BAROMAR-145740 format. One line per 5 residues: number of its first residue (from 1); for each residue x, y, z of C-alpha. Coordinates in Angstrom, 2 decimals, m for minus. Layout:
# BAROMAR-145740
NUM) X/Y/Z; ...
This chain:
# BAROMAR-145740
1) m30.62/m81.67/57.05; m34.08/m82.25/58.64; m37.50/m82.89/57.49; m39.27/m80.19/55.44; m43.25/m80.10/54.14
6) m45.44/m78.29/51.78; m48.60/m78.47/50.67; m50.01/m78.86/46.70; m53.21/m77.76/48.12; m55.96/m79.06/50.84
11) m59.84/m79.28/51.14; m62.56/m80.69/49.61; m61.66/m80.26/45.80; m58.11/m82.01/46.82; m55.20/m82.59/48.80
16) m51.40/m83.53/48.48; m48.80/m82.74/51.17; m45.03/m83.48/50.21; m42.38/m84.38/52.69; m38.73/m84.36/52.28
21) m35.82/m85.52/54.43; m32.29/m84.66/53.40; m29.46/m85.90/54.77; m25.69/m84.84/53.21; m26.70/m85.54/49.36
26) m29.34/m87.58/50.00; m32.86/m86.74/49.57; m36.02/m88.11/49.82; m39.49/m87.24/48.97; m43.12/m88.89/49.60
31) m46.40/m87.31/48.62; m49.03/m87.82/51.02; m52.37/m87.90/48.90; m53.08/m87.21/45.52; m56.13/m85.51/44.99
36) m55.89/m83.72/41.58; m55.50/m84.92/38.84; m52.00/m86.00/37.27; m51.52/m82.68/34.98; m52.21/m80.92/38.40
41) m50.17/m82.48/40.58; m47.21/m82.08/38.03; m48.17/m78.24/37.64; m48.28/m77.72/41.63; m45.24/m80.39/42.04
46) m43.37/m77.68/39.77; m44.32/m74.49/41.64; m41.99/m76.73/44.87; m39.56/m76.82/42.13; m40.02/m80.68/42.17
51) m40.60/m82.70/39.24; m42.48/m86.63/38.68; m39.35/m88.89/38.68; m37.68/m87.30/41.81; m40.69/m88.84/44.27
56) m39.89/m92.06/46.35; m42.92/m93.06/46.75; m47.11/m92.16/47.59; m48.74/m92.99/50.67; m52.69/m92.73/50.19
61) m54.76/m91.74/53.48; m58.13/m93.56/52.20; m60.67/m94.25/48.76; m62.39/m90.20/49.00; m62.09/m89.00/46.14
66) m59.87/m85.87/46.94; m56.88/m87.26/48.50; m56.69/m90.60/45.87; m57.23/m88.98/43.13; m54.20/m89.69/40.45
71) m52.35/m91.68/43.07; m52.27/m94.68/40.54; m51.64/m92.98/37.74; m49.14/m90.81/39.41; m47.45/m94.33/40.87
76) m47.41/m95.80/37.51; m46.21/m93.12/35.93; m42.99/m92.34/37.81; m42.51/m95.92/38.92; m42.93/m95.53/42.06
81) m44.60/m97.69/45.15; m48.16/m96.43/46.49; m48.81/m97.61/50.04; m52.41/m97.47/51.53; m54.22/m99.96/53.96
86) m55.88/m103.21/52.70; m59.40/m101.60/53.04; m58.31/m98.92/50.88; m56.80/m101.18/48.26; m60.79/m102.66/48.45
91) m62.38/m99.99/48.43; m60.79/m98.38/45.75; m63.27/m98.43/42.62; m60.85/m99.51/39.86; m60.10/m102.98/38.61
96) m57.90/m105.54/39.75; m55.19/m105.62/36.24; m54.83/m101.64/37.05; m53.91/m102.24/40.60; m51.22/m104.75/39.11
101) m49.53/m102.21/37.34; m48.56/m100.50/40.01; m46.17/m101.17/43.00; m48.53/m101.85/45.84; m47.93/m102.01/49.22
106) m50.31/m102.34/51.96; m49.51/m100.53/55.46; m51.35/m100.66/58.79; m51.64/m99.20/62.19; m48.42/m99.17/64.04
111) m46.30/m100.93/61.26; m43.88/m98.66/60.20; m42.72/m97.97/57.09; m38.97/m97.25/56.23; m37.85/m95.25/53.36
116) m34.78/m93.69/52.82; m34.13/m91.13/55.40; m38.07/m91.32/56.59; m39.17/m93.32/59.29; m43.04/m93.18/58.84
121) m45.89/m94.14/61.21; m49.15/m94.97/60.13; m52.13/m94.78/62.68; m55.51/m95.36/62.48; m58.67/m92.58/62.60
126) m62.12/m92.76/63.14; m63.53/m91.40/59.68; m66.25/m93.03/57.24; m63.92/m94.67/54.90; m63.22/m98.83/54.98
131) m59.59/m98.53/56.88; m58.77/m94.87/57.03; m54.88/m93.71/58.24; m53.35/m90.80/58.93; m48.90/m90.67/58.99
136) m46.24/m89.32/60.97; m42.65/m88.72/59.31; m39.65/m88.80/61.54; m35.59/m88.42/60.09; m34.97/m89.23/63.64
141) m34.55/m85.48/64.79; m37.70/m83.81/63.79; m41.38/m85.45/63.38; m43.73/m84.11/61.13; m47.78/m84.97/62.20
146) m50.84/m84.90/60.14; m54.47/m85.05/61.42; m57.29/m84.99/58.63; m60.53/m86.48/57.70; m60.78/m87.43/60.94
151) m64.71/m87.09/62.88; m63.19/m86.93/66.69; m59.85/m87.12/68.55; m58.98/m90.03/70.44; m56.75/m90.72/73.38
156) m54.71/m92.70/70.63; m54.49/m89.99/68.14; m52.90/m87.98/71.42; m50.58/m90.89/72.09; m49.34/m90.66/68.41
161) m49.20/m86.72/67.80; m47.29/m86.18/70.91; m44.06/m83.87/71.14; m44.33/m82.75/67.19; m41.82/m80.90/65.96
166) m44.96/m79.86/63.49; m48.45/m80.50/62.65; m51.01/m80.57/60.01; m54.29/m80.49/61.73; m57.73/m80.62/60.48
171) m59.92/m77.28/60.64; m63.05/m78.31/58.38; m66.07/m76.00/59.56; m67.43/m73.69/61.76; m70.45/m75.36/63.90
176) m72.55/m72.05/63.43; m71.65/m71.89/59.79; m72.09/m75.59/59.01; m75.52/m75.20/60.88; m76.76/m72.65/59.35
181) m75.47/m73.74/55.46; m77.70/m74.82/52.52; m75.98/m78.52/52.78; m79.02/m80.95/53.34; m79.23/m81.96/57.14
186) m77.87/m85.46/55.93; m74.67/m84.10/55.06; m74.81/m81.76/57.88; m75.18/m84.89/60.40; m71.91/m86.88/58.26
191) m69.64/m83.82/58.28; m70.07/m82.68/61.47; m70.82/m86.86/62.84; m67.75/m88.86/65.02; m66.62/m90.22/61.75
196) m66.38/m87.22/59.46; m64.90/m83.76/60.11; m63.14/m81.79/63.11; m64.88/m78.61/63.81; m62.35/m76.17/64.55
201) m63.41/m76.43/68.04; m62.87/m79.84/68.15; m58.92/m79.72/66.37; m58.70/m76.79/68.94; m59.01/m79.96/71.65
206) m57.28/m82.03/70.33; m54.28/m79.58/69.98; m54.72/m78.70/73.95; m54.43/m82.57/74.57; m50.87/m82.50/73.03
211) m47.10/m82.16/74.57; m46.70/m78.73/72.57; m43.53/m78.82/73.99; m40.90/m79.00/71.00; m44.32/m77.69/68.41
216) m42.86/m75.12/66.15; m45.03/m74.92/63.57; m49.18/m75.76/63.45; m50.65/m75.84/60.11; m54.80/m75.44/59.79
221) m55.70/m77.98/56.84; m58.60/m78.92/55.12; m60.86/m76.25/55.43; m64.05/m75.97/54.03; m64.46/m73.07/51.60
226) m68.38/m72.79/52.50; m67.93/m73.60/56.34; m65.10/m71.85/57.50; m62.72/m69.42/57.09; m59.12/m68.93/57.81
231) m59.46/m66.54/60.12; m61.74/m68.59/62.26; m59.46/m71.77/62.15; m56.24/m69.62/63.04; m58.60/m68.17/65.72
236) m59.28/m71.18/67.40; m55.33/m72.72/67.13; m53.74/m69.90/68.15; m56.25/m69.93/71.51; m54.27/m72.59/72.32
241) m51.21/m71.93/71.02; m51.34/m68.52/73.20; m50.46/m66.75/69.71; m51.54/m64.25/67.44; m53.54/m65.98/64.63
246) m50.77/m64.63/62.14; m48.48/m67.82/64.04; m51.03/m70.94/62.29; m50.49/m71.05/58.72; m53.39/m72.00/56.70
251) m53.29/m75.01/53.94; m54.79/m72.79/50.68; m57.10/m75.00/48.30; m55.44/m73.59/45.46; m51.99/m72.63/46.58
256) m51.60/m74.75/49.92; m48.79/m73.43/51.35; m44.69/m73.27/50.69; m42.37/m74.96/52.39; m41.72/m75.40/56.32
261) m38.99/m76.57/58.08; m40.00/m79.13/61.20
């Protein structure tokens, strides 16, 4: 019963989160982003004992390749709907004929999506994409919030993510490591800007702003290989929680993380 979730992998080389709701013998499974090749996505799904044909839908947050990846191909192969914003659909570098081959469904800020036992809420975030969305998931009893690929927290983000039972939260970079990296200044400015990615400090500030009374699981996600470490990300979030760093789950690029119950 309830919601459980697992990551196929998280980072600049590919992102994908599997969310599942169970009610009796009924199971609803959705994939949030598909930032890997189809072959790699299938391999990573099998690691979680899930096959393509067991998915009910794909959700895409935005058009960057580490998020959309094989999304269209997977939706066509599995014959399932793929959800994204209108802006994302326009920003995808593909032909109209490819889009016509999938069951493409538009979603928009604050308009709930009902899929089986899941109620899914898209919400807008500041990021350097055409019309980026993030999502929350609930089965009516427990609630999972996901927030990655955002430049800075907003009052609206806090409002949406209040009182979640589980939260997947971007901790992309350590500010000092990014400043000292070999990245060109333009890339540093993009990553650290208001429409880029969250630093550990900014992620901790968002977590501090939330009603955490129901929060059981916090996952640090989308860590940069070059500009962050798992230890620094965990320490930043654990400080807000008043817990040991080991209480924070790390979404790894290669392994993601295994099933967690929301």
